[in-house]
C-alpha positions as CSV (number, residue, x, y, z in Angstrom):
1,M,-21.7,10.3,13.2
2,K,-17.9,10.9,12.8
3,K,-16.4,10.6,9.3
4,I,-13.9,7.6,9.5
5,A,-11.2,6.7,7.0
6,F,-9.6,3.3,6.9
7,L,-6.0,3.4,5.7
8,F,-4.2,0.2,4.6
9,P,-0.4,-0.3,4.6
10,G,1.6,-2.0,1.8
11,Q,5.1,-3.4,1.5
12,G,7.5,-2.2,4.2
13,S,5.1,-2.7,7.0
14,Q,5.7,-6.4,7.5
15,K,7.1,-8.1,10.6
16,V,7.4,-11.7,11.7
17,G,4.4,-12.5,14.1
18,M,2.0,-10.2,12.4
19,G,-1.7,-11.3,12.7
20,Y,-1.0,-14.3,14.9
21,D,-3.0,-13.1,17.9
22,L,-6.1,-12.6,15.6
23,F,-5.4,-16.0,14.0
24,Q,-5.6,-17.7,17.4
25,E,-8.8,-15.8,18.4
26,Y,-11.1,-16.0,15.4
27,E,-12.2,-18.8,13.2
28,F,-13.1,-16.4,10.3
29,V,-9.5,-15.0,10.5
30,R,-8.1,-18.6,10.2
31,E,-10.2,-18.9,7.0
32,I,-8.6,-15.7,5.5
33,F,-5.1,-17.1,6.1
34,A,-6.2,-20.6,4.8
35,A,-7.4,-18.9,1.6
36,A,-4.1,-17.0,1.3
37,D,-2.1,-20.2,1.7
38,D,-4.3,-22.0,-0.8
39,I,-4.1,-19.3,-3.5
40,A,-0.4,-18.8,-3.2
41,G,0.4,-22.5,-3.0
42,V,2.9,-21.8,-0.1
43,P,2.4,-21.4,3.6
44,I,1.8,-17.6,3.7
45,S,0.4,-17.8,7.2
46,Q,3.5,-19.5,8.5
47,Y,5.7,-16.8,6.9
48,C,3.6,-14.2,8.7
49,F,3.7,-15.9,12.1
50,K,7.2,-17.5,12.1
51,G,9.2,-16.1,9.2
52,P,11.9,-16.3,8.3
53,M,12.0,-12.5,7.6
54,K,14.0,-13.1,4.3
55,T,11.2,-15.4,3.0
56,L,8.4,-13.2,4.2
57,T,10.0,-10.1,2.5
58,E,10.2,-11.7,-1.0
59,T,7.7,-9.8,-3.1
60,V,6.1,-13.0,-4.3
61,N,5.2,-13.9,-0.7
62,L,4.9,-10.4,0.9
63,Q,2.0,-9.1,-1.1
64,S,-0.2,-12.0,-0.1
65,A,1.1,-11.9,3.5
66,V,0.5,-8.1,4.2
67,T,-2.9,-8.3,2.4
68,A,-4.0,-11.3,4.5
69,V,-3.1,-9.4,7.7
70,N,-4.9,-6.2,6.5
71,L,-8.0,-8.2,5.6
72,A,-8.0,-10.1,8.9
73,F,-8.0,-6.8,10.9
74,L,-10.6,-5.3,8.5
75,D,-12.9,-8.2,9.0
76,V,-12.8,-8.1,12.8
77,I,-13.4,-4.3,12.7
78,Q,-16.3,-4.6,10.4
79,R,-17.9,-7.4,12.4
80,A,-17.7,-5.1,15.4
81,G,-19.9,-2.7,13.5
82,I,-17.3,-0.1,12.7
83,T,-17.7,1.2,9.2
84,C,-15.8,3.9,7.2
85,S,-16.9,6.7,4.9
86,F,-13.6,6.6,3.1
87,S,-10.8,4.2,2.5
88,A,-7.3,4.4,0.9
89,G,-4.3,2.1,0.7
90,H,-0.6,2.7,0.1
91,S,0.4,1.0,-3.1
92,L,-0.3,-2.7,-2.4
93,G,-2.6,-1.5,0.4
94,E,-5.0,-0.1,-2.2
95,Y,-6.3,-3.7,-2.8
96,S,-7.3,-3.9,0.8
97,A,-9.1,-0.6,0.4
98,L,-11.0,-2.0,-2.5
99,A,-12.0,-5.0,-0.3
100,S,-13.2,-2.6,2.4
101,A,-15.5,-0.9,-0.1
102,K,-16.7,-4.2,-1.5
103,V,-15.3,-3.3,-5.0
104,V,-13.9,-6.8,-5.0
105,S,-14.4,-9.7,-2.6
106,M,-11.8,-10.7,0.0
107,A,-11.0,-13.9,-1.9
108,D,-10.6,-12.1,-5.2
109,T,-8.4,-9.5,-3.4
110,L,-6.0,-12.3,-2.3
111,R,-6.0,-13.7,-5.9
112,L,-5.2,-10.3,-7.4
113,V,-2.3,-9.5,-5.0
114,F,-0.8,-12.9,-5.4
115,K,-0.7,-12.5,-9.2
116,R,0.6,-8.9,-8.8
117,G,3.4,-10.1,-6.6
118,E,4.2,-13.0,-8.9
119,L,4.5,-10.7,-12.0
120,M,6.4,-8.0,-10.1
121,H,8.9,-10.6,-8.8
122,R,9.4,-12.0,-12.3
123,E,10.1,-8.5,-13.8
124,S,12.5,-7.7,-11.0
125,L,14.6,-10.8,-11.9
126,K,14.7,-9.6,-15.5
127,H,15.5,-5.9,-14.7
128,K,17.7,-5.0,-11.8
129,G,16.2,-1.9,-10.0
130,A,16.6,0.3,-7.0
131,M,14.6,2.8,-4.9
132,S,15.7,5.6,-2.7
133,A,13.7,8.0,-0.4
134,I,14.6,11.6,-0.9
135,I,13.9,13.6,2.3
136,G,14.0,17.4,2.4
137,L,12.9,18.4,-1.1
138,D,9.4,19.0,-2.4
139,I,7.8,17.3,-5.4
140,Q,8.7,20.0,-7.9
141,A,12.4,19.8,-7.0
142,V,12.4,16.0,-7.1
143,D,10.5,16.0,-10.4
144,A,13.2,18.3,-11.9
145,L,16.0,16.0,-10.6
146,V,14.2,13.0,-12.1
147,K,13.7,14.7,-15.5
148,A,17.4,15.7,-15.6
149,G,18.5,12.2,-14.4
150,R,16.8,10.1,-17.0
151,N,19.9,10.2,-19.3
152,A,21.5,7.7,-16.8
153,G,18.6,5.2,-17.2
154,V,15.0,4.5,-16.3
155,L,13.9,6.9,-13.5
156,S,10.7,8.1,-12.0
157,V,8.9,9.1,-8.8
158,A,7.4,6.0,-7.1
159,N,5.8,7.5,-4.0
160,H,4.9,11.0,-2.9
161,N,4.6,10.1,0.7
162,S,4.6,13.5,2.5
163,E,5.4,17.0,1.5
164,Q,9.2,16.4,1.6
165,Q,9.5,12.6,1.6
166,I,9.5,11.3,-2.0
167,V,10.7,7.9,-3.2
168,V,12.4,7.6,-6.6
169,T,12.6,4.4,-8.5
170,G,14.4,3.0,-11.5
171,A,17.8,1.7,-12.8
172,P,20.4,1.5,-10.0
173,E,22.8,3.9,-11.7
174,A,20.1,6.5,-12.3
175,V,18.7,6.2,-8.7
176,A,22.3,6.6,-7.3
177,A,23.0,9.6,-9.5
178,V,19.7,11.4,-8.5
179,S,20.3,10.6,-4.8
180,E,23.8,12.1,-5.0
181,T,22.4,15.3,-6.7
182,A,19.6,15.6,-4.1
183,E,22.3,15.3,-1.3
184,S,24.3,18.1,-2.9
185,Q,21.1,20.2,-2.6
186,G,20.9,19.6,1.2
187,A,18.5,16.6,1.1
188,K,18.9,13.2,2.6
189,A,18.8,10.1,0.3
190,I,18.1,6.8,1.9
191,P,18.5,3.6,-0.2
192,L,15.5,1.3,0.3
193,K,15.9,-2.5,0.8
194,V,13.7,-3.6,-2.1
195,S,14.1,-6.3,-4.8
196,G,12.9,-4.3,-7.7
197,A,12.1,-0.8,-9.1
198,W,8.4,-0.7,-8.1
199,H,6.1,1.8,-9.8
200,S,8.6,2.2,-12.7
201,D,8.8,1.3,-16.3
202,L,11.2,-1.5,-15.4
203,I,8.2,-3.6,-14.4
204,K,6.1,-2.5,-17.4
205,G,6.6,-6.0,-18.8
206,A,4.0,-7.2,-16.2
207,E,1.3,-4.7,-17.3
208,D,-0.4,-6.4,-20.2
209,E,-0.6,-9.8,-18.4
210,F,-1.9,-8.2,-15.3
211,I,-4.5,-6.2,-17.2
212,A,-5.7,-9.4,-18.8
213,Y,-5.9,-11.0,-15.4
214,L,-7.7,-8.0,-13.9
215,N,-10.3,-8.2,-16.7
216,T,-11.4,-11.7,-15.5
217,F,-12.7,-10.3,-12.2
218,P,-15.9,-8.4,-11.5
219,F,-15.3,-4.9,-10.1
220,N,-18.3,-3.4,-8.3
221,S,-19.2,0.3,-7.6
222,P,-17.7,1.1,-4.2
223,A,-19.8,0.9,-1.0
224,N,-17.7,3.7,0.5
225,T,-15.5,6.3,-1.1
226,V,-12.0,5.0,-2.1
227,I,-9.3,7.6,-2.8
228,H,-7.0,6.1,-5.5
229,N,-3.3,6.2,-5.6
230,V,-3.1,7.2,-9.3
231,T,-5.4,10.2,-9.1
232,A,-5.8,11.1,-5.3
233,D,-9.5,11.2,-6.2
234,C,-12.5,8.9,-6.0
235,C,-14.3,7.0,-8.7
236,E,-17.8,5.5,-8.7
237,D,-17.6,3.1,-11.6
238,G,-16.3,-0.4,-11.2
239,K,-14.8,-0.7,-14.7
240,A,-13.0,2.7,-14.4
241,I,-11.6,1.5,-11.0
242,Q,-10.3,-1.6,-12.7
243,R,-8.4,0.7,-15.2
244,L,-7.0,2.8,-12.3
245,I,-5.7,-0.4,-10.6
246,A,-4.0,-1.4,-13.9
247,L,-2.3,2.0,-14.1
248,Q,-1.2,1.9,-10.5
249,L,1.4,-0.8,-11.2
250,C,3.8,1.6,-13.0
251,S,2.5,5.0,-11.8
252,P,3.4,7.2,-8.8
253,V,1.6,6.7,-5.5
254,R,0.1,10.1,-4.7
255,W,-0.2,9.4,-0.9
256,Y,0.4,13.0,0.2
257,D,-2.4,14.3,-2.1
258,S,-4.6,11.4,-1.0
259,I,-4.4,12.3,2.7
260,R,-4.9,16.0,1.9
261,R,-8.0,15.0,0.0
262,L,-9.3,13.2,3.1
263,V,-8.6,16.3,5.2
264,S,-10.6,18.4,2.6
265,E,-13.4,15.9,3.0
266,K,-13.4,16.6,6.8
267,V,-12.4,13.1,7.9
268,E,-12.3,13.1,11.7
269,V,-10.9,9.6,12.5
270,F,-8.0,7.9,10.6
271,V,-7.6,4.2,11.3
272,E,-4.5,2.4,10.0
273,V,-5.6,-1.1,9.5
274,G,-2.8,-3.6,9.3
275,P,0.8,-4.3,10.4
276,G,3.2,-1.5,11.4
277,R,2.7,2.2,11.9
278,V,4.1,3.6,8.6
279,L,1.0,5.4,7.6
280,T,0.4,6.7,11.1
281,G,3.9,8.3,10.9
282,L,3.1,9.9,7.5
283,L,-0.2,11.2,8.9
284,K,1.7,13.2,11.5
285,K,3.7,14.9,8.7
286,I,0.7,15.6,6.5
287,V,-2.3,16.5,8.6
288,P,-2.2,20.1,9.8
289,R,-1.5,20.3,13.6
290,D,-4.6,22.5,14.2
291,Y,-6.9,20.1,12.4
292,D,-9.2,18.3,14.8
293,H,-8.8,14.6,14.3
294,A,-8.0,11.2,16.0
295,V,-5.6,8.5,14.7
296,Y,-5.7,4.8,15.6
297,S,-3.1,2.3,14.5
298,V,-4.7,-1.2,14.6
299,N,-1.9,-3.8,14.3
300,N,-2.5,-6.2,17.3
301,M,-5.2,-7.5,19.6
302,K,-4.7,-4.7,22.2
303,T,-5.0,-1.8,19.7
304,L,-7.9,-3.6,18.0
305,E,-9.8,-3.8,21.4
306,A,-9.0,-0.1,22.1
307,L,-10.5,0.9,18.7
308,V,-13.6,-1.2,19.2
309,S,-14.3,0.1,22.8
310,E,-14.0,3.7,21.6
311,L,-15.8,3.6,18.3
312,S,-18.4,0.8,18.4
């Protein structure tokens, strides 16, 4: 039996039309989208299927939208009898990973991401923030730049995506200054189209309220091994996982280390479950070329059917 890892994308993977072919095909998928609409109090399903992109991309809508699509694909895959030994999700995607491991129910996953999106949106309106992808420097070099750049304002690493793709987050002036310094050292700095400084202290005002909300939900021990963003490690205790999820809001996403951990666990099949191909692109940069593995990106009916025919 091959070791399979399910990987779930987060913000930045969205596109108008996502999930619509599954919605048309399966009654149980329609139920997932109906739950997302009901919990958010707005037509999340219509934003997914028809846009407009501007409305879909607002954090308060996007977190529910991407998660609903992730869960729809996950549900179809699991009903086809395909299970994973490991799961991981990029930032927002970690909640879908928790659902795949039955740490929280699908309905509770949708409730959690809606609240998370609502709180992050609120904080982004209070504190203007920016994010920039630094390409061409390793984590030690970027950490040094961030440390030196904090005199210009709140600044931290948001995502360590691949060995030399690292996202910085914080006050716009501080992010601009560190980007300029990185470019002077031969790196590329690409400003990201985001509405807030995610994974930074600029959204720390959401933390206490989110922790209080998290504490109203049961968190179970995982049915498969989840590799967490904060630690790039697994955890077997539901209450401890709840604490990690609380920390994740303002902590760096250790994606590079998480994928390396999956390689060390001898995962043979990586399945990106959800819209886009962002995580598939990062896998190509992280997994050694001589490492024997297969990658599937499941983001529409055609790729879903290909996965099912090959793995079930």
